[in-house]
C-alpha positions as CSV (number, residue, x, y, z in Angstrom):
1,M,-79.5,50.7,-26.9
2,E,-76.3,52.4,-26.0
3,Y,-77.9,55.8,-26.4
4,F,-80.9,54.7,-24.2
5,T,-78.4,53.6,-21.4
6,I,-76.5,56.9,-21.6
7,T,-79.7,58.9,-21.4
8,L,-81.0,56.9,-18.4
9,I,-77.7,57.3,-16.6
10,T,-77.7,61.0,-17.3
11,I,-81.3,61.3,-15.9
12,L,-80.4,59.3,-12.8
13,V,-77.2,61.3,-12.1
14,S,-79.1,64.5,-12.5
15,A,-81.9,63.3,-10.3
16,V,-79.3,62.3,-7.6
17,A,-77.5,65.6,-8.0
18,I,-80.7,67.7,-7.6
19,T,-81.8,65.6,-4.6
20,L,-78.5,66.1,-2.8
21,Q,-78.6,69.8,-3.7
22,V,-82.2,70.2,-2.3
23,F,-82.0,68.1,0.8
24,F,-78.4,68.3,1.9
25,F,-77.4,71.8,0.8
26,S,-80.6,73.5,1.3
27,P,-80.2,77.0,2.9
28,I,-83.1,76.5,5.3
29,S,-84.4,74.2,8.0
30,P,-88.1,74.5,7.5
31,D,-91.1,74.0,9.6
32,L,-94.6,73.4,8.3
33,L,-96.9,76.4,8.6
34,E,-100.7,76.4,8.9
35,L,-102.1,79.3,7.1
36,P,-105.5,80.9,8.2
37,P,-108.0,78.1,7.7
38,S,-110.9,80.3,6.7
39,P,-110.1,84.0,6.3
40,P,-113.0,86.4,6.0
41,F,-114.4,86.5,2.4
42,F,-114.4,89.9,0.8
43,T,-116.1,90.7,-2.5
44,P,-113.5,92.5,-4.8
45,N,-114.4,96.2,-4.9
46,N,-111.7,97.6,-7.3
47,H,-111.5,100.8,-5.2
48,L,-107.7,100.9,-5.4
49,Q,-108.0,101.3,-9.1
50,K,-109.1,104.9,-8.6
51,V,-105.7,105.9,-7.3
52,I,-103.9,109.0,-8.6
53,K,-100.3,108.3,-9.5
54,L,-97.9,110.7,-7.8
55,G,-94.3,110.9,-9.1
56,E,-94.9,108.2,-11.7
57,G,-91.7,107.0,-13.3
58,I,-89.6,109.0,-10.8
59,L,-90.1,107.1,-7.5
60,K,-88.3,103.7,-7.5
61,Q,-90.5,101.3,-5.4
62,P,-91.3,103.7,-2.5
63,E,-91.9,101.0,0.2
64,D,-93.1,103.3,3.0
65,V,-94.7,106.7,3.2
66,F,-94.9,109.4,6.0
67,M,-96.6,112.8,6.2
68,D,-95.4,115.6,8.4
69,K,-97.7,118.2,9.9
70,K,-97.1,120.6,7.0
71,G,-98.3,118.0,4.5
72,V,-94.8,117.1,3.1
73,L,-94.7,113.5,2.2
74,Y,-91.5,111.5,2.9
75,T,-90.6,108.2,1.2
76,A,-87.4,106.1,0.8
77,T,-86.7,104.6,-2.6
78,R,-84.8,101.5,-3.7
79,D,-81.9,103.5,-5.0
80,G,-81.1,104.9,-1.6
81,W,-82.8,108.3,-1.8
82,I,-85.0,110.0,0.9
83,I,-87.5,111.9,-1.3
84,R,-90.0,114.7,-0.3
85,L,-93.2,115.3,-2.2
86,H,-94.5,118.8,-1.4
87,K,-98.1,119.9,-1.4
88,N,-97.6,122.0,-4.6
89,G,-96.7,118.8,-6.5
90,T,-93.0,119.2,-6.6
91,I,-90.7,116.3,-6.0
92,E,-87.4,116.8,-4.1
93,N,-84.5,114.5,-4.0
94,W,-83.8,115.5,-0.4
95,K,-81.1,113.1,0.9
96,K,-79.0,110.5,-0.8
97,M,-78.3,107.8,1.8
98,H,-76.4,105.3,-0.3
99,N,-76.8,103.1,-3.4
100,R,-78.3,100.1,-1.7
101,H,-81.8,98.7,-1.8
102,T,-82.1,98.7,2.1
103,L,-84.3,101.5,3.2
104,L,-87.7,100.6,4.6
105,G,-89.9,102.1,7.3
106,L,-89.6,105.8,8.3
107,I,-91.2,108.4,10.5
108,K,-90.7,111.9,11.6
109,T,-90.4,112.4,15.4
110,R,-92.0,115.1,17.4
111,G,-88.6,116.8,17.5
112,G,-88.5,117.0,13.7
113,D,-85.9,114.3,13.1
114,L,-86.5,111.7,10.4
115,I,-86.0,108.1,11.6
116,V,-85.3,105.5,8.9
117,C,-85.0,101.7,9.1
118,D,-82.0,100.4,7.1
119,T,-81.8,96.6,6.8
120,E,-78.0,96.7,6.9
121,E,-77.3,99.6,9.3
122,G,-80.2,99.5,11.7
123,L,-82.0,102.6,12.9
124,I,-80.8,105.8,11.5
125,K,-81.6,109.5,12.3
126,V,-81.5,112.2,9.7
127,S,-81.9,115.7,11.0
128,E,-83.7,118.6,9.4
129,D,-80.2,119.8,8.0
130,G,-79.6,116.3,6.5
131,D,-77.0,115.2,9.1
132,V,-77.0,111.4,9.5
133,T,-76.5,109.6,12.8
134,S,-76.6,105.9,13.5
135,L,-78.8,105.1,16.5
136,A,-79.3,101.4,16.9
137,T,-76.9,99.1,15.1
138,H,-76.4,96.3,17.5
139,L,-78.2,94.2,20.2
140,N,-76.2,92.4,22.8
141,G,-73.2,92.6,20.6
142,E,-75.0,91.2,17.5
143,S,-75.6,93.4,14.4
144,I,-79.3,94.3,13.8
145,R,-79.6,93.0,10.2
146,F,-83.2,93.6,9.3
147,A,-84.7,96.7,10.8
148,D,-88.2,97.0,9.2
149,D,-90.5,99.7,10.7
150,V,-90.5,102.1,13.5
151,A,-92.9,104.1,15.8
152,E,-92.3,106.8,18.4
153,A,-93.9,106.2,21.9
154,P,-95.1,109.1,24.2
155,D,-91.9,109.2,26.1
156,G,-89.8,109.6,22.9
157,S,-88.7,106.0,22.8
158,L,-88.5,104.4,19.4
159,Y,-90.0,100.9,19.0
160,F,-88.9,99.2,15.9
161,S,-89.3,95.8,14.3
162,V,-86.6,93.3,13.2
163,A,-88.2,91.1,10.6
164,S,-85.6,88.4,10.9
165,T,-82.5,87.8,13.0
166,K,-81.3,85.0,10.6
167,Y,-81.9,86.3,7.1
168,G,-81.4,89.7,5.4
169,L,-83.7,91.7,3.1
170,H,-82.6,89.9,0.0
171,E,-83.2,86.6,1.6
172,W,-86.7,87.4,3.1
173,H,-88.3,84.6,1.0
174,L,-86.0,82.1,3.0
175,D,-87.5,83.3,6.2
176,F,-91.0,82.8,4.9
177,L,-90.2,79.3,3.6
178,E,-88.4,78.3,6.9
179,A,-91.5,79.6,8.8
180,K,-89.7,79.9,12.1
181,P,-90.2,82.9,14.3
182,H,-87.0,84.9,13.9
183,G,-88.6,88.3,14.3
184,Q,-88.2,90.9,17.2
185,L,-89.5,94.1,18.6
186,L,-86.8,96.3,19.9
187,K,-86.7,99.6,21.8
188,Y,-84.3,102.4,21.5
189,D,-84.1,105.0,24.3
190,P,-82.9,108.4,22.9
191,F,-81.9,109.5,26.4
192,T,-79.7,106.5,27.5
193,K,-78.9,105.5,23.8
194,E,-79.6,102.0,24.7
195,T,-81.3,99.3,22.6
196,T,-83.2,96.6,24.4
197,L,-85.3,93.6,23.4
198,V,-89.1,93.9,23.9
199,L,-90.5,91.0,22.2
200,D,-88.8,87.9,20.6
201,G,-89.9,84.9,18.5
202,L,-92.2,86.9,16.2
203,G,-93.2,85.6,12.9
204,F,-91.6,88.1,10.5
205,A,-92.1,91.2,12.5
206,N,-93.2,94.1,10.3
207,G,-95.3,97.2,10.8
208,V,-95.4,99.1,14.1
209,A,-97.9,101.8,15.2
210,V,-98.8,103.5,18.5
211,S,-102.5,104.0,19.4
212,M,-104.1,107.4,19.5
213,D,-104.5,107.2,23.3
214,Q,-100.8,106.1,23.4
215,E,-101.7,103.2,25.7
216,F,-100.5,100.4,23.4
217,L,-98.7,99.7,20.2
218,V,-99.5,97.2,17.4
219,V,-96.8,95.1,15.7
220,C,-97.7,93.1,12.6
221,E,-96.6,89.5,12.2
222,S,-96.5,88.9,8.5
223,M,-95.9,85.1,8.7
224,K,-98.7,84.6,11.1
225,F,-101.3,86.7,9.4
226,R,-102.0,88.7,12.6
227,C,-101.2,91.8,14.6
228,L,-100.3,91.8,18.3
229,K,-101.1,94.5,20.9
230,Y,-98.3,95.4,23.3
231,W,-99.4,97.6,26.2
232,L,-97.3,100.7,27.1
233,K,-98.9,102.0,30.2
234,D,-100.2,101.4,33.7
235,E,-100.9,98.0,35.1
236,K,-101.1,96.3,31.7
237,R,-97.6,97.6,30.7
238,G,-95.6,94.9,28.9
239,K,-98.5,92.6,28.4
240,V,-99.2,91.2,24.9
241,E,-102.5,90.3,23.3
242,I,-103.7,89.4,19.9
243,F,-105.0,92.6,18.2
244,I,-106.4,90.9,15.1
245,E,-105.8,87.5,13.5
246,N,-106.9,85.3,10.6
247,L,-106.3,88.2,8.2
248,P,-106.8,87.6,4.4
249,G,-103.2,88.5,3.7
250,S,-99.8,89.1,5.5
251,P,-99.8,92.5,7.3
252,D,-97.1,94.7,6.2
253,N,-96.9,98.3,7.4
254,I,-99.5,99.7,9.8
255,K,-100.5,103.4,10.3
256,L,-102.6,105.2,12.8
257,A,-105.5,107.0,11.1
258,P,-106.8,110.5,12.3
259,D,-109.9,108.9,13.9
260,G,-107.9,106.5,16.0
261,S,-108.3,103.4,13.7
262,F,-105.5,101.9,11.8
263,W,-104.7,101.3,8.2
264,V,-102.7,98.2,7.3
265,A,-101.4,97.0,4.0
266,L,-102.0,93.3,3.2
267,L,-99.7,91.1,1.0
268,Q,-101.1,88.0,-0.7
269,F,-99.4,85.1,0.8
270,S,-102.5,83.1,1.7
271,S,-103.3,81.6,-1.7
272,N,-103.9,77.9,-2.3
273,K,-100.5,77.6,-3.8
274,M,-98.8,79.0,-0.7
275,K,-100.9,76.7,1.5
276,F,-99.7,73.7,-0.5
277,I,-96.0,74.9,-0.2
278,H,-96.3,75.4,3.6
279,S,-97.6,71.8,3.9
280,S,-94.5,70.1,2.5
281,K,-90.9,70.5,3.8
282,A,-89.6,68.9,0.5
283,I,-91.2,71.6,-1.6
284,K,-89.8,74.3,0.7
285,H,-86.3,72.9,0.3
286,L,-86.8,72.8,-3.5
287,L,-88.0,76.5,-3.6
288,A,-85.3,77.7,-1.3
289,T,-82.7,76.0,-3.5
290,F,-84.1,77.4,-6.7
291,P,-85.5,80.9,-5.8
292,K,-86.7,81.6,-9.4
293,L,-89.4,78.9,-8.8
294,F,-90.6,80.8,-5.7
295,E,-90.8,84.0,-7.7
296,Q,-93.2,82.3,-10.1
297,I,-95.4,81.1,-7.3
298,K,-95.7,84.1,-5.0
299,A,-98.6,86.4,-5.8
300,T,-97.5,89.7,-4.0
301,G,-97.0,91.6,-7.2
302,R,-100.4,90.6,-8.8
303,S,-102.8,92.4,-6.5
304,A,-103.2,94.9,-3.7
305,M,-105.3,95.2,-0.6
306,V,-105.5,97.6,2.4
307,M,-107.7,97.3,5.4
308,N,-109.0,99.8,8.0
309,I,-109.2,98.3,11.4
310,G,-110.7,99.9,14.5
311,S,-108.8,100.5,17.7
312,D,-110.8,97.5,19.1
313,G,-109.3,95.2,16.4
314,R,-112.5,95.0,14.3
315,I,-112.4,95.3,10.5
316,I,-114.1,98.5,9.2
317,K,-113.4,98.4,5.5
318,T,-111.3,96.8,2.9
319,L,-110.1,98.3,-0.4
320,D,-108.4,96.4,-3.1
321,D,-107.2,96.0,-6.7
322,P,-107.6,92.2,-7.1
323,N,-105.9,91.9,-10.3
324,G,-103.2,94.6,-9.9
325,K,-104.6,96.5,-12.8
326,V,-103.5,99.9,-11.5
327,V,-101.6,99.2,-8.2
328,S,-100.0,96.2,-6.8
329,F,-97.7,95.0,-4.0
330,V,-98.9,97.8,-1.7
331,T,-96.7,97.8,1.4
332,S,-98.0,100.9,3.3
333,V,-101.1,103.0,3.5
334,L,-101.3,106.4,5.2
335,E,-104.4,108.6,5.7
336,F,-103.9,112.4,5.6
337,E,-106.5,115.1,5.1
338,G,-109.1,112.9,3.5
339,N,-106.7,110.9,1.2
340,L,-104.9,107.6,1.3
341,Y,-101.3,107.4,0.3
342,L,-99.9,104.1,-0.8
343,G,-96.4,102.9,-0.9
344,S,-95.3,99.8,-2.8
345,L,-92.3,97.6,-3.5
346,K,-93.3,97.2,-7.1
347,N,-94.8,100.4,-8.4
348,D,-92.9,103.5,-9.6
349,F,-95.2,106.0,-8.0
350,I,-97.1,106.7,-4.8
351,G,-100.9,106.1,-5.0
352,K,-103.2,108.8,-3.8
353,L,-106.8,107.8,-3.2
354,P,-109.5,110.3,-2.2
355,L,-111.5,108.6,0.5
356,E,-114.7,110.4,-0.7
357,S,-114.4,108.3,-3.9
358,V,-114.8,105.1,-2.0
359,L,-117.4,105.9,0.6
């Protein structure tokens, strides 16, 4: 009887302790989130299982990829390197930025400078000679803490996303669980060297790309399963429209294709498990308090999907690896000279997919 009493007291004390930890010391203040009710159904096609692995075992989770006009591919890895893959197959450790896991989106400007998003240091410029300059580190006196992706506008301005103004890179899951719009789209003017707010209240702002006619840009809202169109020119300048919504995954990076369409990488956050999580604040508190539970539930590392979207916002084609057999957690997709190049936050290579193999 005494053993039973002690066991019961232990269980009750543990239950109270967990309850207090979850509901009174939770790191988030969550909202409920309605995921897309009926995203388009796509028959798995396994096309991404045909990828050729570039730099396998050398590249550490290359999140984004960019190709210059000469066909040199740039990527940033989790160990703080900017790496170049040359057309002859050689891999060059070009610039060591630091030892942190904070480098995300990158582009090369028309002037030849590399622009990199650093989630701790903001927007950074790396010249052809490797000289590093901080461009945008603060907005209205506050540090820019989660710069995510960047695109260059016709006038040389740099538009870049801030995924969250509340949480950093290593707390990204808390932003998703909290489900509040902490994201922004910012603009850096290289002439005045000023950083200004363009759009606020975005649901985990992610990929940014400018249209071929340079009349608008598209910014992805990962949390809202949609992309927005922001007009850059003429009478529509500054207006915002929905470019595409109800996507079958969370849009990550987006890239302009040679024909004027866009390629976007989609992360799998729309599963039935995630729908259940977003329907309960109590479960959100629990997962925020015990992040290893969230790691077991999220499915981003178990599959891969990329989508080609026309400049009119209509879906053209979808390619996937539904079981993550060859490639998974694809975060960026770039088309260049008849091939797709895939970045990832899980793989140790860049995937190369000849488009002729999936036509």
